[in-house]
C-alpha positions as CSV (number, residue, x, y, z in Angstrom):
1,M,-7.9,-12.9,22.2
2,S,-7.7,-15.8,19.8
3,K,-6.2,-15.5,16.3
4,R,-9.6,-16.3,14.8
5,T,-11.2,-13.4,16.8
6,V,-8.4,-11.0,15.7
7,T,-9.0,-12.0,12.1
8,K,-12.8,-11.4,12.4
9,V,-12.2,-8.0,14.1
10,G,-9.8,-7.1,11.3
11,E,-12.3,-8.0,8.6
12,V,-15.0,-5.9,10.3
13,A,-12.6,-3.0,10.5
14,K,-11.7,-3.4,6.8
15,D,-15.4,-3.5,5.8
16,M,-16.1,-0.3,7.8
17,R,-13.2,1.5,6.1
18,L,-14.3,0.4,2.7
19,E,-17.9,1.5,3.5
20,Q,-16.5,4.9,4.6
21,L,-14.4,5.2,1.4
22,Q,-17.5,4.3,-0.7
23,Q,-19.5,7.1,1.0
24,S,-16.6,9.5,0.6
25,F,-16.2,8.6,-3.0
26,A,-19.9,9.1,-3.7
27,D,-19.8,12.5,-2.0
28,W,-16.7,13.5,-4.1
29,E,-18.4,12.5,-7.3
30,K,-21.5,14.5,-6.3
31,N,-19.7,17.7,-5.3
32,E,-16.0,18.4,-6.3
33,L,-16.1,16.3,-9.5
34,A,-19.5,17.4,-10.7
35,N,-18.7,21.0,-10.1
36,F,-15.4,20.8,-11.9
37,L,-16.8,18.9,-14.9
38,S,-19.5,21.5,-15.3
39,R,-16.7,24.1,-15.9
40,T,-14.1,21.9,-17.5
41,P,-15.4,18.8,-19.3
42,E,-13.0,15.9,-19.9
43,S,-11.5,15.7,-23.4
44,K,-13.4,12.5,-24.4
45,Q,-16.1,10.3,-23.0
46,D,-14.5,6.9,-23.2
47,Y,-11.0,6.1,-21.9
48,R,-9.7,2.6,-22.6
49,T,-6.4,0.7,-22.7
50,A,-4.9,-0.3,-26.0
51,S,-6.6,-3.7,-25.5
52,G,-10.0,-2.1,-25.0
53,T,-10.3,-2.4,-21.2
54,K,-12.3,0.5,-19.9
55,L,-10.3,2.8,-17.6
56,K,-11.9,4.5,-14.6
57,R,-11.2,8.1,-13.8
58,I,-9.6,7.1,-10.5
59,Y,-8.8,3.8,-8.7
60,S,-9.0,3.2,-5.0
61,A,-9.0,0.5,-2.4
62,L,-12.6,-0.3,-3.5
63,D,-11.2,-1.7,-6.8
64,V,-8.8,-4.1,-5.2
65,A,-11.1,-5.2,-2.4
66,D,-11.9,-8.5,-4.2
67,T,-8.3,-9.3,-5.1
68,P,-7.0,-12.0,-2.7
69,I,-3.9,-10.7,-1.0
70,E,-2.1,-14.0,-1.8
71,D,-2.6,-13.3,-5.5
72,I,-0.5,-10.2,-5.1
73,G,2.0,-12.0,-2.8
74,L,5.7,-11.3,-2.4
75,P,8.5,-11.4,-5.0
76,G,10.1,-14.8,-5.4
77,R,7.1,-16.6,-3.9
78,Y,4.1,-18.2,-5.7
79,P,2.3,-16.9,-7.7
80,F,5.2,-14.6,-8.5
81,T,3.1,-11.6,-9.4
82,R,5.6,-9.2,-7.9
83,G,8.6,-10.8,-9.5
84,P,10.3,-14.2,-10.1
85,Y,13.1,-13.5,-7.6
86,P,13.1,-12.1,-4.0
87,T,15.6,-9.3,-4.6
88,M,15.2,-8.7,-8.4
89,Y,17.5,-5.9,-9.6
90,R,19.0,-5.3,-6.1
91,G,20.9,-8.5,-6.7
92,R,21.6,-8.2,-10.4
93,N,20.2,-6.0,-13.2
94,W,18.4,-7.6,-16.1
95,T,20.5,-8.9,-19.0
96,M,21.1,-6.2,-21.6
97,R,20.8,-8.2,-24.7
98,Q,20.9,-6.1,-27.9
99,I,20.2,-8.2,-31.0
100,A,22.7,-8.5,-33.8
101,G,22.9,-10.3,-37.1
102,F,23.9,-9.5,-40.6
103,G,26.2,-10.8,-43.3
104,T,28.4,-13.8,-42.5
105,G,29.3,-15.2,-39.2
106,S,32.5,-13.2,-39.2
107,D,30.6,-9.9,-39.9
108,T,28.2,-10.4,-36.9
109,N,31.1,-11.5,-34.7
110,Q,32.5,-8.0,-35.1
111,R,29.2,-6.4,-34.1
112,Y,29.0,-8.8,-31.0
113,K,32.5,-7.6,-29.9
114,F,31.5,-3.9,-30.4
115,L,28.4,-4.4,-28.2
116,L,30.3,-6.3,-25.5
117,K,32.9,-3.5,-25.4
118,S,30.0,-1.0,-25.0
119,G,28.7,-2.8,-21.9
120,Q,26.2,-5.3,-23.2
121,T,25.8,-8.3,-20.9
122,G,24.2,-10.9,-23.2
123,L,24.2,-11.8,-26.9
124,S,21.2,-12.2,-29.1
125,T,21.2,-13.3,-32.8
126,D,19.0,-12.6,-35.8
127,F,19.4,-15.0,-38.7
128,D,18.7,-14.2,-42.4
129,M,15.6,-15.4,-44.1
130,P,17.3,-18.4,-45.9
131,T,18.6,-19.7,-42.5
132,L,15.2,-19.2,-40.9
133,M,13.5,-21.2,-43.6
134,G,16.1,-23.9,-43.8
135,Y,17.6,-23.0,-47.2
136,D,21.4,-23.1,-47.9
137,S,22.9,-19.9,-49.1
138,D,23.4,-21.4,-52.6
139,H,19.7,-22.4,-53.0
140,P,17.8,-20.4,-55.7
141,M,15.3,-19.3,-53.0
142,A,18.1,-17.7,-51.1
143,H,19.3,-15.4,-53.9
144,G,19.3,-11.8,-52.8
145,E,18.5,-12.6,-49.2
146,V,21.8,-14.0,-47.9
147,G,22.9,-12.0,-44.9
148,R,20.5,-9.2,-45.6
149,E,18.1,-9.3,-42.6
150,G,20.3,-11.4,-40.3
151,V,23.4,-13.6,-40.3
152,A,23.7,-16.5,-42.7
153,I,24.5,-19.8,-41.1
154,D,24.8,-22.9,-43.3
155,T,27.2,-25.2,-41.5
156,L,29.1,-25.6,-38.2
157,D,32.0,-23.7,-39.7
158,D,29.7,-20.6,-39.8
159,M,28.8,-21.1,-36.2
160,E,32.4,-21.2,-35.3
161,A,33.0,-17.9,-37.1
162,L,30.0,-16.4,-35.4
163,F,31.3,-17.0,-31.9
164,K,35.1,-16.8,-32.6
165,G,36.9,-15.4,-29.5
166,I,33.8,-15.4,-27.3
167,D,33.7,-17.7,-24.3
168,L,30.2,-19.3,-24.4
169,T,30.5,-20.3,-20.7
170,A,30.9,-16.7,-19.7
171,I,28.0,-15.1,-21.5
172,S,24.5,-16.1,-22.3
173,V,23.4,-16.5,-26.0
174,S,19.9,-16.1,-27.4
175,M,19.1,-17.3,-31.0
176,T,15.9,-16.1,-32.6
177,I,15.0,-18.9,-35.0
178,N,12.0,-21.3,-35.2
179,P,11.3,-23.7,-38.1
180,S,15.0,-24.7,-38.3
181,A,15.8,-24.1,-34.7
182,W,16.8,-27.6,-33.8
183,V,19.6,-27.6,-36.4
184,L,21.0,-24.3,-35.0
185,Y,20.7,-25.7,-31.5
186,S,22.7,-28.7,-32.6
187,M,25.4,-26.5,-34.1
188,Y,25.6,-24.5,-30.9
189,I,26.0,-27.8,-28.9
190,A,28.5,-29.2,-31.4
191,L,30.6,-26.0,-31.2
192,A,30.6,-26.1,-27.4
193,E,31.7,-29.8,-27.3
194,S,34.5,-29.1,-29.8
195,R,35.8,-26.5,-27.4
196,G,35.6,-28.9,-24.5
197,Y,32.9,-27.0,-22.6
198,D,30.7,-28.6,-20.0
199,L,27.2,-28.3,-21.6
200,N,25.8,-27.6,-18.1
201,K,27.7,-24.4,-18.0
202,L,26.1,-22.9,-21.1
203,S,23.3,-20.4,-20.6
204,G,20.9,-18.7,-23.0
205,T,18.0,-19.8,-25.2
206,I,17.0,-20.8,-28.6
207,Q,13.5,-19.6,-29.6
208,A,12.2,-22.8,-31.2
209,D,8.5,-21.6,-30.7
210,I,7.0,-22.9,-33.9
211,L,3.3,-22.6,-32.9
212,K,3.4,-18.8,-32.9
213,E,4.7,-19.0,-36.5
214,Y,1.4,-20.6,-37.6
215,I,-0.5,-18.1,-35.5
216,A,1.4,-14.9,-36.4
217,Q,4.8,-14.7,-38.0
218,K,4.2,-17.1,-40.8
219,E,7.7,-18.7,-41.0
220,W,7.3,-22.5,-41.2
221,I,8.7,-25.5,-43.1
222,F,6.9,-28.6,-42.0
223,P,3.3,-29.4,-41.0
224,I,2.3,-28.5,-37.5
225,R,2.5,-31.8,-35.7
226,P,6.1,-32.8,-36.8
227,S,7.2,-29.2,-36.1
228,V,5.8,-29.5,-32.5
229,R,7.7,-32.8,-32.2
230,L,11.0,-31.0,-33.0
231,A,10.2,-28.4,-30.3
232,R,9.5,-31.3,-27.9
233,D,12.8,-32.9,-28.8
234,C,14.7,-29.6,-28.1
235,I,13.0,-29.3,-24.7
236,A,13.5,-32.9,-23.7
237,Y,17.2,-32.9,-24.8
238,G,17.9,-29.6,-23.0
239,A,16.2,-30.8,-19.8
240,R,18.5,-33.9,-19.6
241,N,21.8,-32.4,-20.9
242,M,21.9,-28.6,-20.3
243,R,20.6,-27.6,-16.9
244,R,21.2,-23.8,-17.4
245,Y,20.1,-23.5,-21.0
246,N,16.5,-22.7,-22.1
247,P,15.7,-25.0,-25.0
248,I,12.6,-22.9,-26.0
249,N,11.7,-19.2,-25.8
250,I,7.9,-19.1,-26.0
251,S,7.1,-15.9,-27.8
252,G,4.3,-13.4,-27.6
253,Y,6.3,-10.7,-29.3
254,H,5.5,-11.7,-32.8
255,I,1.9,-12.3,-32.0
256,S,1.7,-8.7,-30.8
257,E,3.6,-7.4,-33.9
258,A,1.1,-9.2,-36.1
259,G,-1.6,-7.0,-34.6
260,A,-2.8,-8.7,-31.4
261,T,-3.8,-6.8,-28.3
262,A,-1.8,-7.1,-25.1
263,V,-4.5,-9.5,-23.7
264,Q,-4.3,-11.7,-26.9
265,E,-0.5,-11.7,-26.8
266,A,-0.5,-12.9,-23.3
267,A,-3.4,-15.5,-23.7
268,F,-2.2,-16.9,-27.0
269,T,1.3,-17.4,-25.6
270,M,-0.1,-19.2,-22.6
271,A,-2.2,-21.4,-25.0
272,N,1.0,-22.3,-26.9
273,T,2.8,-23.0,-23.6
274,I,0.0,-25.5,-22.6
275,A,0.4,-27.3,-25.9
276,Y,4.2,-27.7,-25.5
277,V,3.9,-28.9,-21.9
278,E,1.3,-31.4,-22.9
279,E,3.5,-32.7,-25.7
280,V,6.6,-33.1,-23.6
281,T,4.8,-34.8,-20.7
282,K,3.2,-37.2,-23.2
283,A,6.8,-38.1,-24.2
284,G,7.4,-39.3,-20.6
285,V,9.3,-36.3,-19.2
286,D,8.1,-35.2,-15.8
287,V,6.9,-31.5,-15.7
288,D,9.4,-30.6,-12.9
289,E,12.2,-32.0,-15.0
290,F,11.8,-29.5,-17.9
291,A,9.5,-26.7,-16.8
292,P,12.2,-24.8,-14.9
293,R,14.0,-24.2,-18.2
294,L,11.0,-22.9,-20.1
295,S,11.5,-19.2,-21.0
296,F,9.4,-16.5,-22.6
297,F,9.7,-13.5,-24.9
298,F,7.2,-10.6,-24.8
299,V,6.9,-7.1,-26.4
300,S,6.7,-3.9,-24.4
301,Q,4.2,-1.8,-26.3
302,A,3.2,1.8,-25.9
303,D,0.4,1.6,-23.3
304,F,2.6,2.0,-20.3
305,F,0.5,0.7,-17.4
306,E,-1.3,-2.0,-19.4
307,E,2.1,-3.4,-20.3
308,I,3.3,-3.4,-16.7
309,A,0.0,-5.2,-15.7
310,K,0.5,-7.7,-18.5
311,F,3.9,-8.8,-17.3
312,R,2.6,-9.1,-13.7
313,A,-0.5,-11.0,-14.8
314,L,1.5,-13.4,-17.0
315,R,3.6,-14.5,-14.0
316,R,0.4,-15.2,-12.0
317,V,-1.4,-17.0,-14.8
318,Y,1.6,-19.2,-15.6
319,A,2.2,-20.1,-12.0
320,K,-1.5,-21.2,-11.6
321,I,-1.4,-23.2,-14.9
322,M,1.7,-25.1,-13.9
323,R,0.5,-25.8,-10.4
324,H,-3.1,-26.6,-11.0
325,R,-3.2,-27.9,-14.6
326,F,0.1,-29.8,-14.7
327,G,0.7,-30.7,-11.1
328,A,4.1,-29.0,-10.8
329,K,5.6,-29.2,-7.3
330,N,8.9,-27.4,-7.8
331,P,8.5,-23.6,-7.4
332,E,11.1,-23.3,-10.2
333,S,8.5,-24.9,-12.6
334,M,6.0,-22.1,-11.8
335,R,8.4,-19.2,-12.1
336,L,7.9,-17.4,-15.4
337,R,11.1,-15.7,-16.7
338,F,11.0,-13.6,-19.8
339,H,13.0,-11.5,-22.3
340,T,11.4,-8.3,-23.5
341,Q,11.9,-6.3,-26.7
342,T,10.6,-2.8,-27.3
343,A,8.0,-2.6,-30.0
344,A,9.4,-2.5,-33.5
345,A,6.0,-1.9,-34.9
346,T,5.8,1.5,-33.2
347,L,9.0,2.8,-34.8
348,T,8.4,5.5,-37.5
349,K,10.4,6.9,-40.4
350,P,8.9,10.4,-40.0
351,Q,10.7,12.2,-37.2
352,Y,12.7,9.1,-36.5
353,M,14.5,10.5,-33.5
354,V,11.3,10.4,-31.6
355,N,11.8,6.6,-31.6
356,V,14.4,7.1,-28.9
357,V,11.7,8.5,-26.6
358,R,9.2,5.7,-27.5
359,T,11.8,3.1,-26.9
360,A,12.8,4.6,-23.5
361,F,9.3,4.5,-22.1
362,Q,8.7,1.0,-23.4
363,A,12.0,-0.2,-21.8
364,L,10.9,1.5,-18.6
365,A,7.6,-0.4,-18.6
366,A,9.5,-3.7,-19.1
367,V,11.8,-3.0,-16.2
368,L,8.9,-1.9,-13.9
369,G,7.1,-5.1,-15.0
370,G,10.1,-7.2,-13.9
371,T,11.8,-8.4,-17.1
372,Q,14.9,-10.7,-16.9
373,S,16.4,-9.6,-20.2
374,L,15.8,-6.6,-22.5
375,H,16.5,-5.5,-26.1
376,T,15.9,-1.8,-26.9
377,N,15.3,-1.0,-30.6
378,G,17.5,1.3,-32.6
379,M,16.2,4.7,-33.6
380,D,16.9,4.0,-37.3
381,E,15.4,0.5,-37.3
382,A,12.4,1.6,-39.3
383,F,14.9,2.0,-42.2
384,T,17.3,-0.9,-42.0
385,I,19.4,-3.0,-39.6
386,P,20.5,-0.6,-36.9
387,S,23.8,1.2,-37.2
388,E,26.5,1.0,-34.5
389,E,25.6,4.5,-33.3
390,A,21.9,3.6,-33.0
391,M,22.8,0.4,-31.1
392,R,25.1,2.1,-28.7
393,L,22.4,4.7,-27.9
394,S,19.8,1.9,-27.4
395,L,22.2,0.2,-25.0
396,R,22.8,3.5,-23.2
397,T,19.0,3.9,-22.8
398,Q,19.0,0.7,-20.7
399,Q,22.1,1.7,-18.8
400,V,20.5,5.1,-17.9
401,I,17.4,3.2,-16.5
402,A,19.7,0.9,-14.6
403,D,22.2,3.4,-13.2
404,E,20.5,6.8,-13.0
405,T,16.8,6.5,-12.2
406,N,17.1,4.6,-8.9
407,I,14.1,2.5,-9.8
408,T,16.1,-0.7,-9.4
409,S,16.4,-0.1,-5.6
410,V,12.9,-1.3,-4.9
411,V,11.3,-4.6,-6.0
412,D,8.1,-4.1,-7.9
413,P,7.8,-0.4,-7.0
414,L,4.3,-0.2,-8.5
415,G,3.0,-3.2,-6.5
416,G,0.0,-2.0,-4.5
417,S,-1.0,0.7,-6.9
418,Y,-4.7,0.6,-7.1
419,M,-4.7,1.0,-10.9
420,V,-1.9,-1.5,-11.6
421,E,-3.3,-4.2,-9.3
422,T,-6.8,-3.7,-10.8
423,L,-5.4,-4.0,-14.4
424,T,-3.3,-7.0,-13.4
425,T,-6.4,-8.9,-12.0
426,Q,-8.5,-7.9,-15.0
427,M,-5.8,-9.1,-17.4
428,E,-5.6,-12.4,-15.5
429,R,-9.3,-12.9,-15.8
430,D,-9.3,-12.0,-19.5
431,I,-6.4,-14.5,-20.2
432,F,-8.2,-17.4,-18.5
433,T,-11.4,-16.6,-20.4
434,I,-9.5,-17.0,-23.7
435,L,-7.8,-20.1,-22.5
436,D,-11.2,-21.6,-21.6
437,T,-12.3,-20.8,-25.2
438,V,-9.3,-22.6,-26.7
439,D,-9.9,-25.6,-24.5
440,S,-13.5,-25.8,-25.6
441,M,-12.3,-25.8,-29.3
442,G,-10.1,-28.9,-28.7
443,G,-6.8,-27.2,-27.8
444,T,-4.2,-25.0,-29.4
445,I,-3.3,-27.0,-32.4
446,K,-6.9,-27.6,-33.3
447,A,-7.6,-23.8,-32.9
448,I,-4.6,-23.1,-35.2
449,E,-5.9,-25.6,-37.8
450,D,-9.3,-23.9,-37.7
451,G,-7.8,-20.4,-38.1
452,W,-9.2,-19.1,-34.9
453,F,-6.1,-17.4,-33.6
454,Q,-5.4,-16.0,-37.0
455,R,-8.9,-14.5,-37.3
456,K,-8.7,-12.9,-33.9
457,I,-5.4,-11.2,-34.7
458,A,-6.7,-10.0,-38.1
459,E,-9.7,-8.4,-36.4
460,S,-7.5,-6.7,-33.8
461,S,-5.0,-5.5,-36.4
462,Y,-7.8,-4.1,-38.6
463,D,-9.4,-2.3,-35.7
464,F,-6.0,-0.7,-34.8
465,A,-5.4,0.4,-38.4
466,I,-8.8,2.1,-38.5
467,R,-8.1,3.9,-35.2
468,K,-4.7,5.0,-36.4
469,A,-6.0,6.2,-39.7
470,S,-8.7,8.2,-38.1
471,G,-6.3,9.8,-35.6
472,E,-8.1,8.2,-32.6
473,N,-4.8,6.4,-31.9
474,P,-2.2,9.3,-32.1
475,V,1.2,8.5,-33.6
476,I,3.5,11.5,-33.3
477,G,4.9,12.5,-36.7
478,V,2.5,10.3,-38.6
479,N,-1.0,11.4,-37.8
480,K,-0.3,14.1,-35.2
481,Y,2.3,17.0,-35.1
482,I,3.3,16.3,-38.7
483,E,6.2,18.3,-40.0
484,D,5.6,19.9,-43.4
485,N,8.2,19.1,-46.1
486,E,10.2,16.8,-43.9
487,S,13.5,16.1,-45.6
488,E,15.2,12.7,-45.9
489,P,17.1,11.9,-42.7
490,Q,20.8,12.5,-42.8
491,I,21.9,9.4,-40.9
492,G,24.5,6.8,-41.5
493,L,22.4,3.8,-42.2
494,H,23.8,0.3,-42.0
495,P,24.9,-0.8,-45.5
496,Y,24.3,-4.2,-47.1
497,D,27.5,-5.5,-48.6
498,P,26.6,-6.8,-52.1
499,E,29.5,-9.3,-51.9
500,T,28.0,-11.0,-48.8
501,E,26.2,-13.7,-50.9
502,A,29.3,-14.6,-52.9
503,R,31.5,-14.8,-49.7
504,Q,29.0,-17.0,-47.9
505,V,28.5,-19.4,-50.9
506,A,32.3,-19.7,-51.1
507,N,32.4,-20.6,-47.4
508,L,29.7,-23.3,-48.0
509,T,31.5,-24.7,-51.1
510,H,34.7,-24.9,-49.1
511,T,33.1,-26.9,-46.3
512,R,31.4,-29.3,-48.7
513,T,34.6,-29.9,-50.5
514,N,36.6,-30.8,-47.4
515,R,34.1,-33.0,-45.5
516,D,33.6,-36.8,-45.6
517,E,30.7,-37.0,-48.1
518,G,30.1,-40.7,-47.5
519,K,29.6,-40.1,-43.7
520,V,27.2,-37.2,-44.3
521,Q,25.0,-39.3,-46.7
522,A,25.0,-42.2,-44.3
523,L,23.9,-40.0,-41.4
524,L,21.1,-38.4,-43.6
525,K,19.7,-41.9,-44.2
526,E,19.9,-42.6,-40.5
527,L,18.0,-39.3,-39.9
528,I,15.1,-40.6,-41.9
529,I,15.0,-43.8,-40.0
530,H,14.9,-41.9,-36.7
531,A,12.3,-39.5,-37.9
532,R,9.9,-42.4,-38.8
533,E,9.9,-43.4,-35.2
534,E,7.7,-40.8,-33.4
535,S,9.1,-41.4,-29.9
536,K,12.7,-41.0,-31.1
537,N,14.5,-37.7,-30.2
538,L,16.1,-36.2,-33.3
539,M,18.6,-34.0,-31.4
540,P,21.4,-36.6,-31.1
541,I,21.5,-37.6,-34.8
542,T,21.3,-33.9,-35.8
543,I,24.3,-33.1,-33.6
544,E,26.2,-35.9,-35.4
545,L,25.2,-34.5,-38.7
546,V,26.4,-31.0,-38.1
547,K,29.6,-32.3,-36.7
548,A,30.1,-34.1,-40.0
549,R,29.5,-30.7,-41.7
550,A,26.1,-31.5,-43.1
551,S,24.5,-28.2,-44.1
552,M,21.3,-26.8,-42.7
553,G,19.6,-27.2,-46.1
554,E,20.6,-30.8,-46.5
555,I,19.1,-31.7,-43.1
556,V,15.9,-29.8,-43.8
557,E,15.4,-31.2,-47.3
558,T,15.9,-34.7,-46.0
559,L,13.0,-34.3,-43.6
560,K,10.8,-32.6,-46.2
561,S,11.0,-35.8,-48.2
562,L,9.3,-37.5,-45.3
563,W,7.0,-34.9,-43.7
564,G,6.3,-32.6,-46.7
565,T,5.7,-28.9,-46.1
566,Y,2.8,-26.8,-44.7
567,R,0.2,-24.8,-46.6
568,E,-2.0,-22.5,-44.6
569,N,-5.8,-22.3,-45.2
570,P,-6.4,-18.6,-45.9
571,V,-8.2,-16.7,-43.2
572,I,-10.9,-14.4,-44.6
C-alpha cells in the first residue's frame, strides 16, 4: 500500500471518528445534559475569558479538527507553539529573576546579594523616576523622587556601586528602563570593559521598548521617531558586539497593566515588534543578524487558561511573522523567548496575604506557558517596594513550582488539551486580525500618532472597571468576601530613607568635581554632530561620554536641544 493511500485511509478514518463524536455529542446534549440542566441550572448564561472570548461548556476533538497539526508542532521546532527549546525545564529551569531597585546603587547592591544568597538565578533592576526620565538627581524635577521607586543612577560611578562584587559574566542582568535606556546600556558596557570582560560573555537584557511607552506607560522624553532611532541603535550595536545580550525587551506587560486585554497585549506587542524589525532592517542590518537576540516581556494575569494560550499563541505568531513577513531563515530568528511578571495590577491592600495565592497561580500559568524567566510579585507590593521577607516568599513560590510540583518533568504538559489548543488558535487569529488593522492604518507609529492603541486600551480598561465595580469580575477582599472592620496590616514595610536624595546628590557632585570637564563638553558637542546624521549609531559616542563621567541628565539634555520633547494628543 502506497504512502498516499495510507494517508487517504487515515483521513477517512479520522472523518468517521469525528462524525461519530459529533453524533455522540449531540446525543449527550439532548439527554444527559438537558436532564441535568433541568434540575440544576448553570450559575450564569454567558461564560467568557477575560478578553471576552466565548467559552464553551466542554471542548473536544471537534474543536481542534481544523487546527493544522504542524501549527501545534513539537518543542524547539517551528512554529515553537510548544516551547522554544526541545527539552525546556528538563534541561534547565527558567531564570528566577526577582526585581530590585531602591535608594542608591550601594543600597540596591545589598538587596541583590540578599536575593542571590536566597537562590535567585538572575538579576533585574528597577530605576527611580528621575533616572527613567533622564533627569539627574540634583535636577528640580527629581526632588522627592530620588531612589524612591527604584535605584538612582546618574553616572558610571553609580553603575559600579550597583554591581560591586558581582561577576557580570556569571549572571544575567535585566534593566527595566526605556526613554533613557541607551545611556544605561552604555554604562553597563563601559563597566564591563573597565573590568576587562569580553562583551560576548555578558547576558541579560535592557528593556529599551519605547513604543509601548507612547501606547501605555507614558514615560517618554523625545518625539517618537528619534526615540525609535535610539532603540534601533541599541539593537544594531548589540547584534554586532554582544552575541549573548538582548538589546531590547519588547514589552506587553505595561500594555496589560494599562488596561488592555490579553489579546490586545499580545497583538500590540507584535505590532511594536514589526516596527522595530522594519527600522533595523532599513538601517542595513540583516534580520538573521539581530533577530535571535530580540527578547520579550509579558504579564501573567488571572485568567489561568487564557494566559497559557496567550504565551503559546505568541510563539506561533512571532515565528510566522519573522519567517513570512521578514524572510528570516535562521530558526533562532523565529524563536520567541520571554520574561514574565505576575500581575501587579491584581494585588490588593485588603486581605493582602491573598496576594500570595494570586501570584502563585499566575506564576504557574507562566511556567505552563513556557516562560524563560519569571518575577513573582511581593505580597506587600500594593503598599510599597517589597520587603526582604516578601521577596524571599515570592522567590520560594517559584522554587516550590520548580522543585515540588513535578510539572517541569514534561515539556508543554497542556499541549493537546482540547481547550488550550482551541484558545491558542483563536488567540492567534485574533492577534493577526489586529495586526491587519494596524497595517491598514499605515503601521504602528502612525497608529500611535492617531491615538488608536490608546483608545483601545482606554475602552478595555473602562469595561473592566465597570465589571469590577458591579461585582461581575470578582476580586476577593475587594468586592467579594469582604472583611468587616479590617484593621491596618501589621507588616514590616520597606522604609524610604529620607537621606537618600542627599547621599545621591553628594555622589553626583563628587563625580563632577573629579572628572575632566573639558573632555566631557567636547564629547557632548560631538554627540550633537552624530545625532544630526540619521544613519549614525549613537551607542559608541554615548559609551565614550559615560566613561568620561558625563551624567545621564547631561546627555539627555544635550539631545533635547536638538530633538525637543514629546507632547501627546489627549485621547478622549
